[in-house]
Backbone as a chain_set.jsonl record, in Angstrom:
{"seq": "MAIEFKKNRVIFRDVARVEEAEALLEALQKNPSAKVDLSACTHLHTANLQVLMVARPSIDRWPQDPELRTWLEAVLKPA", "coords": {"N": [[-11.118, -6.715, -6.573], [-8.653, -4.243, -5.947], [-6.62, -4.581, -4.243], [-4.698, -7.196, -3.211], [-4.456, -9.809, -0.926], [-1.995, -11.751, 0.332], [-0.23, -14.458, 1.995], [2.082, -13.292, 3.364], [2.175, -10.837, 2.18], [1.082, -7.864, 0.574], [-0.534, -6.837, -2.226], [-0.886, -4.264, -4.462], [-2.96, -3.295, -7.134], [-3.667, -1.473, -10.03], [-6.222, 0.817, -9.389], [-6.54, 1.675, -6.106], [-9.194, 1.744, -4.091], [-11.329, 3.666, -1.833], [-13.042, 1.939, -0.481], [-11.516, -0.246, 0.124], [-9.837, 0.272, 2.194], [-10.416, -0.425, 4.894], [-10.18, -3.242, 4.926], [-7.499, -3.403, 4.243], [-6.296, -2.212, 6.501], [-7.045, -4.086, 8.497], [-5.717, -6.382, 7.551], [-3.017, -5.596, 7.723], [-2.816, -5.16, 10.444], [-3.18, -7.738, 11.438], [-0.99, -8.975, 10.336], [1.72, -7.555, 10.758], [4.274, -7.709, 9.693], [4.055, -8.012, 7.014], [4.933, -7.531, 3.613], [4.704, -4.87, 1.249], [3.622, -4.479, -2.046], [3.667, -2.175, -4.429], [3.981, -1.922, -7.109], [2.266, -2.249, -9.364], [0.335, -0.418, -8.916], [-1.732, 2.287, -9.8], [-3.173, 4.38, -8.841], [-3.847, 5.641, -5.635], [-6.145, 5.777, -3.163], [-6.596, 8.279, -0.694], [-7.4, 7.299, 1.792], [-6.352, 4.732, 1.907], [-3.686, 5.412, 1.762], [-3.39, 6.709, 4.225], [-3.713, 4.538, 5.956], [-1.41, 3.085, 5.307], [0.503, 4.947, 6.12], [0.162, 4.991, 8.884], [0.417, 2.282, 9.653], [2.949, 1.666, 8.707], [4.242, -0.357, 7.006], [6.698, -2.531, 5.46], [7.779, -1.453, 2.384], [8.032, -3.214, -0.424], [8.127, -3.076, -3.198], [7.981, -0.283, -5.297], [5.653, 2.011, -6.962], [5.443, 1.855, -10.562], [4.871, 4.101, -12.021], [6.413, 7.17, -12.297], [5.701, 9.681, -11.096], [3.755, 9.016, -9.156], [5.292, 7.281, -7.626], [7.317, 9.022, -6.617], [5.762, 10.737, -5.06], [4.657, 8.94, -3.163], [6.972, 7.818, -2.003], [7.952, 10.021, -0.681], [6.335, 10.254, 1.554], [6.187, 7.723, 2.69], [8.655, 6.43, 2.901], [11.114, 5.261, 5.174], [12.57, 7.428, 7.615]], "CA": [[-10.442, -5.801, -5.663], [-7.346, -3.778, -6.404], [-5.62, -4.985, -3.25], [-4.701, -8.656, -3.031], [-3.803, -10.176, 0.322], [-1.346, -13.066, 0.346], [0.198, -14.847, 3.338], [2.955, -12.299, 3.965], [2.353, -9.835, 1.136], [-0.086, -7.101, 0.144], [-0.235, -6.422, -3.593], [-1.787, -3.248, -5.008], [-3.076, -3.299, -8.586], [-4.519, -0.431, -10.609], [-6.734, 1.873, -8.517], [-6.933, 1.224, -4.766], [-10.328, 2.602, -3.733], [-11.611, 3.922, -0.428], [-13.727, 0.782, 0.101], [-10.542, -1.275, 0.47], [-8.995, 0.735, 3.299], [-10.674, -1.187, 6.125], [-9.571, -4.568, 4.765], [-6.05, -3.189, 4.297], [-5.947, -2.001, 7.905], [-7.178, -5.361, 9.196], [-4.653, -7.283, 7.089], [-1.733, -5.147, 8.265], [-2.849, -5.367, 11.894], [-3.006, -9.169, 11.665], [0.334, -9.383, 9.882], [2.502, -6.324, 10.64], [5.524, -7.926, 8.957], [3.747, -8.172, 5.587], [5.59, -6.616, 2.672], [3.739, -4.243, 0.347], [4.041, -4.346, -3.442], [2.901, -1.113, -5.074], [4.498, -1.784, -8.47], [1.202, -2.162, -10.363], [-0.638, 0.581, -8.463], [-1.781, 3.492, -10.626], [-3.794, 5.432, -8.02], [-4.051, 5.195, -4.254], [-7.039, 6.678, -2.438], [-5.929, 8.781, 0.515], [-7.725, 6.442, 2.944], [-5.346, 3.666, 1.9], [-2.419, 6.059, 2.101], [-3.394, 6.932, 5.674], [-3.463, 3.239, 6.59], [0.013, 2.782, 5.126], [1.294, 5.875, 6.931], [0.051, 4.596, 10.286], [0.921, 0.916, 9.84], [4.38, 1.68, 8.364], [4.752, -1.657, 6.549], [7.858, -2.495, 4.581], [7.401, -1.36, 0.972], [8.935, -4.08, -1.157], [8.235, -2.571, -4.571], [7.329, 1.019, -5.471], [4.913, 2.117, -8.231], [6.203, 2.084, -11.791], [4.617, 5.483, -12.429], [7.397, 7.977, -11.582], [5.076, 10.715, -10.264], [3.152, 8.358, -7.994], [6.405, 6.775, -6.811], [7.928, 10.153, -5.923], [4.806, 11.2, -4.064], [4.549, 7.949, -2.093], [8.254, 7.71, -1.302], [8.099, 11.191, 0.184], [5.601, 10.098, 2.821], [6.237, 6.362, 3.23], [10.017, 5.929, 3.123], [11.607, 5.509, 6.535], [13.459, 8.607, 7.745]], "C": [[-9.054, -5.451, -6.206], [-6.243, -4.121, -5.408], [-5.783, -6.477, -3.003], [-3.884, -8.983, -1.781], [-3.293, -11.604, 0.229], [-0.888, -13.336, 1.772], [1.029, -13.757, 4.021], [3.206, -11.141, 3.003], [1.012, -9.16, 0.834], [0.263, -6.512, -1.213], [-1.316, -5.461, -4.08], [-1.773, -3.337, -6.522], [-4.035, -2.183, -8.999], [-4.92, 0.62, -9.575], [-7.199, 1.278, -7.193], [-7.972, 2.201, -4.218], [-10.542, 2.692, -2.216], [-12.229, 2.692, 0.253], [-12.757, -0.297, 0.574], [-9.697, -0.926, 1.694], [-9.192, -0.084, 4.576], [-10.045, -2.577, 6.06], [-8.054, -4.472, 4.811], [-5.593, -3.021, 5.736], [-5.989, -3.316, 8.682], [-6.044, -6.314, 8.833], [-3.305, -6.889, 7.687], [-1.676, -5.263, 9.789], [-2.622, -6.84, 12.231], [-1.602, -9.635, 11.316], [1.213, -8.144, 9.67], [3.823, -6.493, 9.883], [5.295, -8.119, 7.457], [4.468, -7.117, 4.765], [4.537, -6.11, 1.688], [4.363, -4.059, -1.027], [3.117, -3.334, -4.114], [3.217, -0.994, -6.565], [3.417, -1.631, -9.534], [0.117, -1.152, -9.985], [-0.566, 1.817, -9.359], [-2.41, 4.667, -9.892], [-4.091, 4.852, -6.649], [-4.953, 6.203, -3.559], [-6.374, 7.072, -1.126], [-6.265, 7.964, 1.76], [-6.717, 5.294, 3.049], [-3.968, 4.222, 2.24], [-2.319, 6.276, 3.61], [-3.131, 5.631, 6.426], [-1.983, 2.895, 6.483], [0.892, 3.691, 5.988], [1.278, 5.492, 8.404], [0.677, 3.234, 10.531], [2.424, 0.81, 9.58], [4.912, 0.31, 7.942], [5.997, -1.458, 5.683], [7.363, -2.474, 3.133], [8.454, -2.119, 0.176], [9.184, -3.577, -2.573], [7.402, -1.303, -4.687], [6.604, 1.064, -6.81], [5.841, 2.369, -9.417], [6.03, 3.515, -12.291], [5.539, 6.412, -11.627], [6.796, 9.057, -10.678], [4.469, 10.117, -9.001], [4.244, 7.845, -7.057], [7.039, 7.902, -5.998], [7.048, 10.63, -4.783], [4.734, 10.235, -2.873], [5.851, 7.79, -1.315], [8.449, 8.852, -0.327], [7.405, 11.009, 1.536], [5.736, 8.712, 3.455], [7.637, 5.818, 3.492], [10.438, 6.216, 4.554], [12.592, 6.685, 6.544], [14.901, 8.219, 7.899]], "O": [[-8.388, -6.271, -6.837], [-5.06, -3.964, -5.711], [-6.858, -6.953, -2.638], [-2.768, -8.495, -1.606], [-4.07, -12.546, 0.068], [-1.134, -12.524, 2.664], [0.712, -13.347, 5.138], [4.28, -10.54, 2.995], [-0.041, -9.798, 0.839], [1.24, -5.774, -1.341], [-2.5, -5.796, -4.107], [-0.71, -3.442, -7.133], [-5.082, -1.986, -8.382], [-4.058, 1.241, -8.954], [-8.134, 0.479, -7.156], [-7.653, 3.352, -3.92], [-10.006, 1.899, -1.441], [-11.968, 2.437, 1.428], [-13.141, -1.173, 1.348], [-8.924, -1.758, 2.17], [-8.219, -0.399, 5.261], [-9.446, -3.035, 7.033], [-7.391, -5.356, 5.354], [-4.602, -3.626, 6.145], [-5.068, -3.621, 9.439], [-5.478, -6.975, 9.704], [-2.537, -7.753, 8.111], [-0.599, -5.444, 10.357], [-1.943, -7.152, 13.209], [-1.083, -10.573, 11.92], [1.427, -7.726, 8.532], [4.425, -5.499, 9.475], [6.245, -8.364, 6.713], [4.594, -5.963, 5.175], [3.6, -6.828, 1.34], [5.478, -3.553, -1.16], [1.937, -3.604, -4.339], [2.761, -0.053, -7.216], [3.64, -0.937, -10.526], [-0.903, -1.05, -10.665], [0.517, 2.328, -9.643], [-2.206, 5.82, -10.271], [-4.533, 3.709, -6.526], [-4.57, 7.36, -3.384], [-5.663, 6.268, -0.522], [-5.474, 7.945, 2.703], [-6.286, 4.933, 4.144], [-3.18, 3.571, 2.926], [-1.264, 6.046, 4.2], [-2.406, 5.624, 7.422], [-1.371, 2.462, 7.46], [1.909, 3.248, 6.522], [2.282, 5.654, 9.097], [1.393, 3.049, 11.515], [3.097, -0.039, 10.165], [5.93, -0.14, 8.467], [6.294, -0.348, 5.239], [6.623, -3.362, 2.707], [9.615, -1.716, 0.112], [10.303, -3.643, -3.083], [6.259, -1.254, -4.232], [6.892, 0.263, -7.699], [6.883, 3.012, -9.287], [6.934, 4.075, -12.911], [5.456, 6.44, -10.4], [7.331, 9.321, -9.601], [4.648, 10.65, -7.906], [4.128, 7.965, -5.837], [7.271, 7.738, -4.8], [7.526, 10.895, -3.679], [4.748, 10.662, -1.719], [5.828, 7.643, -0.093], [9.044, 8.673, 0.736], [7.851, 11.557, 2.544], [5.43, 8.545, 4.635], [7.791, 4.845, 4.229], [10.153, 7.289, 5.087], [13.343, 6.892, 5.591], [15.765, 9.088, 8.018]]}, "num_chains": 1, "name": "protein.A"}
């Protein structure tokens, strides 16, 4: 899996696929204070993006890829 769930952390690696969106939603519902690490993420399926947009978790680390980071910061950074 490209999404790893730790005690108080969600770590994205490589390509986060649509099949992982349900587990992501469940993990963030169970632990809304979990921090999200996107630093190793290279692609995020829109289903996972929608979960992040609704859950509004704290993003601890942004993707290293500058284009992906810009795109995600535009929709996930707090106003």
